[in-house]
matplotlib code that plots the C-alpha trace (Angstrom):
import matplotlib.pyplot as plt

x = [-210.3, -210.1, -209.2, -212.0, -214.5, -213.3, -213.6, -216.8, -218.8, -217.8, -216.8, -213.4, -210.6, -206.9, -205.0, -203.3, -199.6, -200.2, -202.5, -200.1, -198.3, -194.6, -192.3, -191.2, -187.7, -185.4, -183.3, -180.3, -182.1, -183.0, -179.5, -178.1, -180.6, -179.6, -175.9, -176.3, -178.0, -175.1, -172.6, -174.6, -174.6, -170.8, -170.0, -172.0, -171.1, -167.6, -168.6, -171.1, -172.0, -175.7, -178.2, -180.5, -183.7, -182.1, -184.0, -182.0, -183.8, -182.5, -183.5, -183.3, -182.3, -186.0, -186.0, -188.3, -187.7, -187.3, -187.0, -184.8, -184.4, -180.6, -179.8, -181.6, -180.1, -176.5, -177.1, -178.5, -175.5, -173.1, -175.1, -174.9, -171.3, -170.4, -173.0, -172.6, -170.8, -167.2, -168.1, -170.7, -168.3, -165.7, -168.1, -169.2, -165.6, -164.6, -167.1, -166.0, -168.0, -166.8, -167.7, -167.4]
y = [59.4, 62.7, 61.0, 58.5, 61.3, 63.2, 60.2, 58.6, 61.5, 64.3, 62.2, 63.9, 61.8, 62.4, 64.5, 62.7, 63.1, 65.7, 67.8, 68.0, 71.3, 71.5, 71.2, 74.6, 75.8, 76.2, 79.4, 77.4, 76.4, 80.0, 81.2, 78.5, 79.6, 83.2, 82.3, 80.4, 83.5, 85.6, 83.2, 83.2, 87.1, 87.2, 84.7, 86.8, 90.3, 89.8, 91.6, 91.7, 95.4, 94.4, 97.2, 97.2, 96.5, 93.8, 90.5, 87.5, 84.7, 81.2, 77.6, 75.4, 71.7, 71.0, 72.8, 75.4, 79.0, 81.5, 85.3, 86.2, 89.8, 89.5, 93.2, 93.4, 90.0, 91.2, 94.4, 92.4, 90.1, 93.2, 94.6, 91.3, 90.7, 90.7, 88.0, 85.7, 82.4, 82.4, 79.8, 82.1, 85.1, 82.9, 81.7, 85.2, 86.6, 83.8, 85.1, 88.7, 90.2, 93.6, 94.0, 97.8]
z = [-52.3, -54.2, -57.5, -57.0, -56.5, -59.5, -61.7, -60.3, -59.1, -61.5, -64.5, -64.8, -66.3, -65.4, -67.9, -70.7, -71.3, -74.1, -71.8, -68.8, -68.4, -69.3, -66.3, -65.0, -65.9, -63.0, -62.5, -63.6, -66.8, -67.5, -66.9, -69.2, -72.0, -71.6, -71.6, -74.8, -76.3, -75.1, -76.7, -79.9, -79.9, -79.2, -81.9, -84.4, -83.3, -81.7, -78.5, -75.7, -75.8, -76.2, -76.4, -73.4, -75.4, -77.7, -78.1, -79.2, -81.1, -80.3, -81.0, -77.9, -77.7, -77.9, -81.3, -79.8, -80.9, -78.1, -77.9, -74.9, -73.6, -73.9, -73.4, -70.1, -69.0, -69.7, -67.8, -64.9, -64.9, -64.8, -61.9, -60.0, -60.7, -57.0, -56.2, -59.2, -58.7, -59.8, -62.5, -64.0, -63.9, -65.6, -68.3, -69.2, -69.1, -71.5, -74.1, -73.9, -71.0, -69.8, -66.2, -66.0]

ax = plt.figure().add_subplot(projection="3d")
ax.plot(x, y, z, "-o")
ax.set_aspect("equal")
plt.show()
């Protein structure tokens, strides 16, 4: 009924595919993007002693360029070490994370 009223009464057409918003990223997606940025930093610098204000530029699988606040993210992961899943702790440790 609502769609009928929008189309017939108000003359509003449904959004086309190019007009629809992008799907929201899940927390897991965001974590994976930041992890990839950390891995990129580690491969380039040889450590994960990332300055707190450091922003890492990455290119995602969708070829979109991103600027991720990697320094803050690394600090947050260290602060959450006790509540991170063992898999995430293992992933970060494998790329040189120092937890203390």
